[in-house]
C-alpha positions in Angstrom: 0.0 0.0 0.0 1.3 3.4 -1.0 2.0 5.7 2.0 0.1 9.1 2.0 2.2 12.2 1.5 3.7 13.6 4.7 3.4 17.2 5.6 5.5 18.9 8.2 3.6 21.6 10.1 5.8 24.2 11.9 4.1 26.6 14.4 4.7 27.6 18.0 0.9 27.9 18.6 -0.6 24.5 19.6 -4.1 25.6 18.4 -2.8 26.2 14.9 -0.9 22.9 14.9 -3.9 20.9 16.0 -6.2 22.7 13.5 -4.0 22.1 10.5 -3.3 18.5 11.6 -7.0 17.7 11.9 -7.7 19.2 8.4 -4.9 17.3 6.7 -5.3 14.0 8.5 -9.1 14.0 7.7 -8.2 14.5 4.1 -5.8 11.5 4.2 -2.4 13.1 4.6 0.3 12.1 7.1 1.5 14.9 9.4 4.4 15.6 11.6 4.5 18.5 14.1 7.3 20.9 14.9 7.0 23.6 17.5 9.9 25.7 16.4 12.2 26.4 13.4 15.2 24.5 14.8 13.1 21.5 15.5 11.7 21.6 11.9 15.2 21.8 10.5 16.2 18.7 12.5 13.1 16.8 11.3 12.9 17.7 7.7 16.1 15.9 6.4 15.1 12.8 8.3 11.4 12.5 7.4 11.7 14.0 3.9 8.2 15.5 3.8 6.3 16.3 0.6 5.5 19.7 1.9 6.3 22.1 4.8 3.7 24.5 6.2 5.7 27.1 8.1 4.5 30.0 10.4 6.2 33.3 9.9 5.9 34.7 13.4 7.7 32.5 15.9 9.9 33.3 18.9 13.7 33.0 18.7 13.8 31.9 15.1 11.2 33.4 12.8 9.8 31.6 9.7 12.0 33.6 7.3 15.2 32.4 9.0 13.9 28.8 9.1 12.9 29.0 5.4 16.3 30.3 4.4 18.1 27.5 6.3 15.7 24.8 5.0 16.2 25.9 1.4 20.0 25.7 1.9 19.8 22.2 3.3 21.2 19.7 0.7 18.6 17.1 1.7 15.5 19.1 2.4 16.2 22.1 0.2 13.8 20.9 -2.6 10.8 20.5 -0.3 8.1 23.2 -1.1 7.3 25.6 1.7 3.9 27.2 2.3 3.9 30.1 4.8 1.2 30.8 7.4 0.5 34.5 7.5 -2.1 37.0 8.6 -4.9 37.8 6.2 -3.8 41.3 5.4 0.0 40.8 5.9 1.0 41.6 2.3 4.6 42.6 3.0 5.4 39.3 4.7 3.7 37.3 2.0 5.7 39.0 -0.7 8.9 38.6 1.2 8.3 35.0 1.8 7.6 34.3 -1.9 10.8 36.2 -2.9 12.7 34.0 -0.5 11.6 30.9 -2.3 8.3 29.8 -0.6 5.8 28.6 -3.1 2.6 29.9 -1.5 0.9 31.1 1.7 -2.1 30.2 3.8 -3.9 33.0 5.6 -5.2 32.8 9.2 -7.9 32.1 10.2 -7.7 28.8 8.2 -10.4 27.9 5.7 -10.3 24.1 5.3 -11.1 24.0 1.5 -8.4 26.6 0.8 -5.8 24.8 2.9 -6.5 21.5 1.2 -6.6 23.1 -2.3 -3.2 24.8 -1.9 -1.6 21.7 -0.3 -2.8 19.4 -3.0 -1.8 21.8 -5.8 1.8 22.0 -4.6 2.2 18.4 -3.8 1.0 17.6 -7.4 3.4 20.1 -8.8 6.3 18.6 -6.9 5.4 15.1 -7.9 5.0 16.2 -11.6 8.4 17.9 -11.4 10.0 14.8 -9.9 8.5 12.6 -12.6 9.7 15.0 -15.4 13.2 14.9 -13.9 13.1 11.1 -13.9 12.1 11.0 -17.5 14.9 13.4 -18.4 17.4 11.4 -16.4 16.3 8.1 -18.0 16.6 9.7 -21.5 20.1 11.0 -20.7 21.2 7.5 -19.5 19.8 6.0 -22.7 21.7 8.6 -24.7 24.9 7.9 -22.7 24.5 4.2 -23.2 23.8 4.6 -26.9 26.8 6.9 -27.3 29.2 4.7 -25.4 28.0 1.7 -27.4 29.4 3.2 -30.6 32.8 3.9 -29.0 35.3 1.2 -29.8 36.7 -0.9 -27.0 40.4 -1.8 -27.4 39.5 -5.5 -26.8 37.3 -5.5 -29.8 40.1 -4.5 -32.2 43.4 -5.9 -30.8 45.2 -5.5 -34.1 44.8 -1.7 -33.6 47.1 -1.8 -30.5 45.5 1.1 -28.7 44.2 2.1 -25.3 41.9 5.0 -24.4 40.6 6.9 -21.4 37.3 8.7 -21.9 35.7 11.0 -19.3 32.6 12.9 -20.2 31.4 15.8 -18.1 27.7 15.0 -18.6 25.9 11.8 -19.1 26.7 12.1 -22.7 29.9 13.9 -23.8 30.9 16.2 -26.6 34.2 14.5 -27.2 34.5 11.5 -29.6 37.0 9.0 -30.6 37.0 6.1 -33.1 39.5 3.5 -34.3 38.8 1.6 -37.6 40.5 0.0 -40.6 40.9 2.5 -43.3 42.4 0.2 -45.9 43.8 -3.3 -45.8 47.1 -1.9 -44.7 46.3 1.2 -42.6 44.4 1.7 -39.4 42.6 5.0 -38.6 42.7 6.7 -35.2 40.3 9.7 -34.9 39.7 12.1 -32.0 37.3 15.0 -32.1 36.0 17.7 -29.8 32.6 19.3 -30.5 32.2 22.8 -29.1 30.3 22.8 -25.8 29.3 19.9 -23.7 25.5 20.1 -23.9 23.1 17.6 -25.5 23.5 19.3 -28.9 27.2 18.4 -28.9 26.5 14.8 -27.9 24.1 14.4 -30.8 26.8 15.4 -33.3 29.1 12.7 -31.9 26.6 10.0 -32.9 26.8 11.0 -36.5 30.6 11.1 -36.7 31.0 7.4 -36.7 28.8 7.0 -39.8 30.5 9.9 -41.5 33.9 8.4 -40.9 32.9 5.0 -42.3 31.2 6.5 -45.4 34.2 8.8 -46.2 37.2 6.6 -45.6 38.7 3.6 -47.4 40.8 3.2 -50.6 38.8 5.8 -52.5 39.7 8.6 -50.0 42.9 10.0 -48.6 42.8 11.0 -44.9 42.7 14.7 -45.9 39.7 14.0 -48.2 38.0 12.1 -45.4 38.0 15.2 -43.2 37.1 17.5 -46.0 34.0 15.4 -46.8 33.0 15.4 -43.2 33.4 19.2 -43.1 31.1 19.5 -46.2 28.3 17.6 -44.3 28.8 19.4 -41.0 28.6 22.9 -42.4 25.0 22.0 -43.4 23.9 20.7 -40.1 25.8 22.6 -37.4 24.1 25.8 -36.2 24.6 28.5 -33.6 28.3 28.6 -33.8 28.8 24.9 -33.2 32.0 23.4 -34.7 34.5 20.7 -34.0 38.2 20.2 -34.0 39.6 16.9 -35.0 42.8 14.9 -35.6 43.0 11.8 -37.8 46.0 9.5 -37.8 46.4 6.9 -40.6 49.0 4.3 -39.6 50.4 1.8 -42.1 52.4 -0.5 -39.9 53.6 -2.6 -42.8 55.4 0.4 -44.4 56.1 2.2 -41.1 54.3 5.3 -42.4 52.1 7.7 -40.3 49.9 10.3 -41.8 48.4 13.0 -39.5 45.6 15.3 -40.7 44.8 18.1 -38.2 41.6 20.3 -38.2 42.3 22.9 -35.5 43.0 20.2 -32.9 45.7 20.1 -30.2 48.9 18.4 -31.5 49.3 14.7 -30.9 52.3 13.6 -28.9 54.9 11.2 -30.4 57.1 9.1 -28.1 59.7 7.2 -30.0 60.9 3.7 -29.0 64.2 5.4 -28.1 62.5 7.7 -25.5 62.3 11.0 -27.5 59.0 12.8 -27.0 57.6 15.8 -29.0 54.3 17.2 -30.2 53.4 16.6 -33.9 52.4 20.2 -34.4 50.6 21.0 -37.7 47.8 23.6 -38.0 44.5 23.3 -39.8 41.0 24.9 -39.9 38.2 23.8 -37.6 35.3 21.8 -39.1 31.7 22.7 -39.6 32.1 26.5 -40.1 33.8 27.1 -43.5 32.7 25.7 -46.8 36.4 25.4 -47.8 38.9 24.3 -45.2 42.7 24.2 -45.2 43.8 21.1 -43.2 47.3 20.6 -41.8 49.0 17.3 -42.9 52.1 15.6 -41.7 53.7 12.4 -43.0 56.6 10.7 -41.3 58.4 7.4 -40.9 57.7 5.5 -37.6 59.3 2.5 -36.1 58.0 -0.5 -34.1 57.7 0.6 -30.4 56.9 4.2 -31.3 53.7 5.6 -29.6 51.3 8.4 -30.6 48.9 10.0 -28.1 45.8 11.8 -29.3 43.7 13.8 -26.9 41.2 16.6 -26.4 41.8 20.0 -24.9 39.9 19.1 -21.7 42.9 17.0 -20.7 45.5 19.7 -21.0 43.6 22.9 -20.2 42.4 23.9 -16.7 40.5 27.0 -15.7 40.0 28.8 -12.4 42.2 28.7 -9.4 45.3 26.6 -10.1 44.6 26.7 -13.8 47.0 26.1 -16.7 47.2 27.1 -20.3 47.1 24.6 -23.2 50.8 25.1 -23.7 51.6 24.3 -20.0 49.3 21.3 -20.1 50.9 20.0 -23.3 54.3 20.2 -21.6 53.0 18.1 -18.7 51.4 15.6 -21.2 54.6 15.2 -23.2 56.5 14.5 -20.0 53.8 12.0 -18.7 53.8 10.1 -22.0 57.6 9.9 -22.0 57.8 8.8 -18.4 55.3 6.0 -19.0 56.8 4.7 -22.3 58.0 1.4 -20.7 54.6 0.5 -19.3 51.9 -1.4 -21.2 49.8 0.9 -23.3 46.7 0.7 -21.1 48.7 1.5 -18.0 50.5 4.3 -19.7 47.3 6.0 -20.9 45.7 5.6 -17.4 48.7 7.0 -15.6 49.1 10.0 -18.1 45.4 10.8 -17.8 45.7 10.6 -14.0 48.6 13.0 -13.9 46.9 15.5 -16.0 43.4 15.4 -14.5 44.4 14.8 -10.9 42.3 12.8 -8.4 39.1 15.0 -8.7 36.1 13.1 -10.0 34.6 16.4 -11.3 36.0 17.8 -14.5 35.4 21.1 -16.3 35.4 19.6 -19.8 35.2 16.3 -21.5 38.5 14.3 -21.6 39.8 11.8 -24.2 43.3 10.4 -24.2 44.0 7.7 -26.8 47.3 6.1 -27.2 48.5 3.8 -30.0 51.6 1.8 -30.6 53.3 1.2 -33.9 
């Protein structure tokens, strides 16, 4: 059997407490009494009422003070508060509503009015909670769908890569993919869509299809990104854009091709222990009809490693912040220091050094490492 909604009644006058309790219990509600503000603040987080009815005029701690402290409580702060006020006490009513109370009940109490206001605000709270649950469920579904399209290193062992992916929201605006481009070359792609709202996460879901449709023996890596840009300029709005880096690795020939579209430079760590950024400039995608993309081709040897990442890994804002250049310096050192570890351990350790121990991040983070 479903429990009736519980209402916390806060008043120092016993007559008011008893009157309201009788009205509410007769209508089928559960009630809990509190004779003062401090008592109400002790009870509210424990009983988690659906509604609080709070008198304004009380000794020691008035209703306004109690309201302010209740709204600041991390557990009880979302419980709607209805003030009890005098019939003509307009100033206090306005002050209470400005503080965050949802309504007021005038004395002397009219049963039908009390019940109508109580039922209205409980229904509103329940509807709001139901709406939030629906939104949460949809976000989780979006997160699960987005992560389902991200390649797991275990699914493609011949690609010899490891990745650390940390979205800020349920669904992130950063994206990576690893896929065979031709019979000889493997593609490694990392992108950062501007913003980390749902609009950014929707773009990531289309990138996988665009990569597959525009890669292969018919396209060079540069043509792949140019074709993707042609599509994105038609669908991205409101200043949305993305930066991207695509590495095509031919292990048979020991050839690496990097195409950069406004993205932070990948880091190369040679088998001999030398580490440096692969710095080449290019235009961002999704804004200009015609883009100039940076391209770099070089010889690589077995044991060489390349690390692709998004700027959320290297940049930090606020107190203790760092610039992209400072972050890149730390990343190069972390990649070099971990070169003797297995790739998965190296990626995890480098990401840990750059992000710290905090579970809360300002931006999405991707770090993808590959070994020749």
